[in-house]
N, C-alpha and C positions, 0 to 999 in steps of 0.2 A: 682286437687283441690277439696276439699271438698264440700258439699253442702252450699249455704250462708245460711246466716241468716240474717234477718232485723238488718242494722244498722243506720239507717237514720239521726240519732242523732249525729253521729260522724263525726265533721267536718273537724279535721286534726290530723296527729297522729306524729307529731313532734314540738318543741317549735319553735317558729320564732328564728331566727341566733341572733337578737336585745337582746332578752330576757338571753338568754345565759351566765353564766362567762366566758369570752373570757379565765380565766386562769384556767377553771375547766377541761379541758379537758387536757392541759400540769398537770395540778397536779395529778390526776388519772393517766396518763402513768407513771410517777415517782413511785409514789405508786406503782405501779404494776411491774416495774422494778427491784424497790428494794425489793420486797417479792421473785420476781425470783431468784433475788441474793441467797435469804436466802433457798428458798424452793426448787430450782432447776425446778421449771415448769416455761415451757414459760411465758415471760409476755402478750405475745396474746393470751395465753387460761384463764389465768386470768381475763383479759379484757372482753374476750369471755362470760365466765360466768355470771360476774358480768351484762355485757349488758343483755343477757339472760334474767337473772333476774329481770330488771329494765322494761324487756319487759312484762314481766309476773305480774308485779307490775299494770301496765298501764291497761293489756287486764282482769284481775282479781279484781283490783280494791283493792288489798292488802295494809292494814297499814301499812306504814313504816316507816323510821328517815329521816332526810334530811341530809344526811352527803354527802362525796364524792365518797363512793358505794351505792350500791341499794338490795348488797345482803341479801335476805331475809331466815332464818329460823324459823319456828312452834316452839313455845317454846318446844313441847316436843321431836321435832328433838335438840333442844339447848343443853338441861337439863336433856333428856333421855329420854323415854316412861316411864319407871317404878319408875322415881324418883321421890316422894311423893311431894317434893318442884320444880313446876315446872319452880318458880321465880328464881332457883337456880344461882348465880354467883360465885361459890366456884372454881375454875379450876379442884381441886382434887375430890370433889364431884362428878362434871359432870363427870367428867372422867371413874369414880367406874360407875357409871349407863350409861355408854358408850352411851354420850352424846356429839353433836359436838362442843360445846362451848368452847373454847380455849382464853388464855389473849396473846393477840398480842400487847397488849403496855407494858407491863411488871412491872403494877397497882399490881398484884394480883389478877385481879378481870375480870372476863368473860362476860361481857356485852352485850347484843343483839342490842345494840345504838353506837356500840363503830365501827369504821371505821377497826381498826387495827384488834380490836380481832375479829371482821368479815371475812377479809381477812384470817386472820391465821386459820380460824376455816375451810373455805372454802377451802385454803391449804394443811389444812391436811387429809380431806376427798378427795381429789384431789391425794393425793399422797401416799396412804394406801398400792399400790401395785407395786411401783415404779412409773416416772417420766417419760418414754416414753410417746408416742405418745398413743400407744394401749394401756396403763398402764392407763395412765388419761379417755380413752374412756371408759375403762372398768369400772374404780372407780365411773364414773359420771352416767353411766347406774346404778350402784349398788346404788347410793344415789337418782336417778329419777325413774328408773323404767323406762323408757320411751323412746326410741329410737328416738322418731322425736326430746325431747329434746335435745340428744349428737347430732342428725346431725345439728339443728341449732348451738349448740355452736361450733362445728367442722368449719360449715360456717362462722360463726362472726370471729373466730379466724382467719382464712384463708384470709379474709377483710384485719384485722389489721395488720397482719403479711405481706401483701403485701402493703398494703400502709402507713406502719408505723406512723399512726394515731392514733386519737379517736373523731378527729374535721370533722365527714363526715357528717354534716346539709344541706350542699350543693345541691339544686335539680336544675332542668332542664325541661320547656315545653317536651313533648316528639313529637312535629313539630317544625322545624325553624318559626320561629314568622314572617320572610319576607317571609313565604310562601302563597298561598293562600288557607285558610283551612275554615272550619267554623264547631261552636261546639254549643250543649244545652247541657242541663241534661237531661240523659235518663237512669237514672238508676232505675231499680226498673218497668221500662216498659212490656207491656206481648209479648214474643217472641214466635211464633206458630212453626217454624224448626222444629223437632227432639222432637215434644211433647211440651205441655204447659209450660213453664217455664219464668219468670223474668230476664230483661236484667240485668246482673253487671258489668257495667260501663258507659263509654260515648263515643261516636260514634265522632269522629274527622274527617269529611270530610275532602278531600283536592285528588288531581291529584295522577295519579297513577307514583308511582316513587319517591315519596316527599319522603326525608330521615325520618325514624323515630329514633329517638335519646334515651336514656338512662336518665330517670328523677331521677337517685340517683348513687351514690355510692352504689354496690351491686358485686353479684356472680350470676352467669347464672346457674338457678336452674333448668330449663327447653330446651329445644328449639326443635322445630320438627312440626309433622304435629297433628292438632286432626279436629276431623269430624267437630266440630261444629266452631271454630277458624281455619282452615285452617292453615296456617304455621302462628306457634307463638312461642313467647319468652315469658319465666318467671323470672324474676331478683328477688332476696330476699336482702333489706336493712338490717342494723343493726337496725332497728326499729323491724324486725322482722313482715313488713312489704312486701304483694307480690306483684310484680308489673307485670302484665299481657298485653300483646302487642299481638293484634289478627291481621288476616287475610291479613297478607304479603306478599307481592309480590316473596322475596327472602331476605335471611340472609345476613347481613355482613359474606363472606367467611371462615375469619381467628375467627369469633369468636366460643368459644366451650361451653358445659356444663362445670362449675365450673370456666370459666374463671371470672376476676374482671371486673368490668366497671365502667366507672365515669359518671357524670355529663353531658351530652351533647353529649357523644360517639354516633357515627352510631352505629346502632346495625342490622338494616332491612331498607326497602322502603315499602310506601302503596300500597296494593293492591286489592283484590276483592276475596281471597280466603278461600276455606271452602265449610258448606252448602253438605259435602260429601266424596267420596273417595281420596285419597292424590293424588292433580295435581289439583282436582276440583277448576273451579275458573268464573267469570264474573255472579254467580246468584245475585248479588247486584253492586251499586254501588262502586268505589274504596271508602276505608276509613280505621281508625285506630281504632279498640275497642281498648281502653284502661279501663283496672280493677285495682282495690285496694283490696289488702283481709288482713284482720289481724289474726293473730294464736293464739291462746291461750294456748297450751300447747298439745291440745288433738285435735283441729280442726281447722277447718278457715270460716272464713264470710265474704263476701263481705259489703263494706260501700262504697257510695257516694264520687267519685274522684272528682267530680265536683268542690266543692269550691279550693281542691289544686291545680288541674291545672287553674285556673282561679290566684292563687296565685302565680302559676310557671311562668306563662304568661305575669303576671303581672312585675314578678323579671326579666326576661327576654329582656321585654321592656325596664327597666330603665337601664339593661345593654348597650344596643344598642345604647340610649341617651348619657351616660357617653363618 
């Protein structure tokens, strides 16, 4: 994980399920599947690029059109950097100046606000050197010039391909709500072990051995020992948020890096590991340290997970009452 940056104003990172058009995910998937037939690019990779662009739009606060997709091209990439008309929508002149803009809707115009045109343009650049996975990854690196971006897209594609859906907004509280636990907002508090640093998460105190659960649909990015966090797991979700679980007593044995997990799935158990060499334990009361980190394509920063935890806890309690 990269060093944290202040992000106290960030309260949540995904729209509430009730605010999302229930048909939107199906419409997107259908569009990606149709484009896959034409382009020979796996639908999960088309979806992954679109989702990565969506996360970058949020992280970088980019002004984008409101459509089915969230693919974004700067004007210079769309029209061609040497094109004297940066608002060009003519596919022929755009191609002449080596721009990425393409006409995907068949109306003879290449528009940066047209979902079909945007998707056709992305499919064009992704398939320049072939459509096998290794070629797709090379083409994406050539475009983004950033191995971090390519890795995120590959992770998202794995998640989408494994779960066969784009509707992955469900979350879960990291501990069973039936367990005996307590927590408060501790993000930003001072920490002293290992040098002065701020607390990049929320501590949830519970008895040793209480199950720790995945809070999201995601991919296991990191699993192992960290001198600060002890036995810890890091899970990346499709919103490009890194969910960090630390001080575990042990892991779910079958869990491996690059495995796909679901909300509520047990990934480990509460402990007091950390603050030393591998195996160090008992230097503090057993608890789960839970953190959230947003990725902007170049670095990551922590933001307060407390509001999300309260929301997920409330949702889990409501489920138990039904």
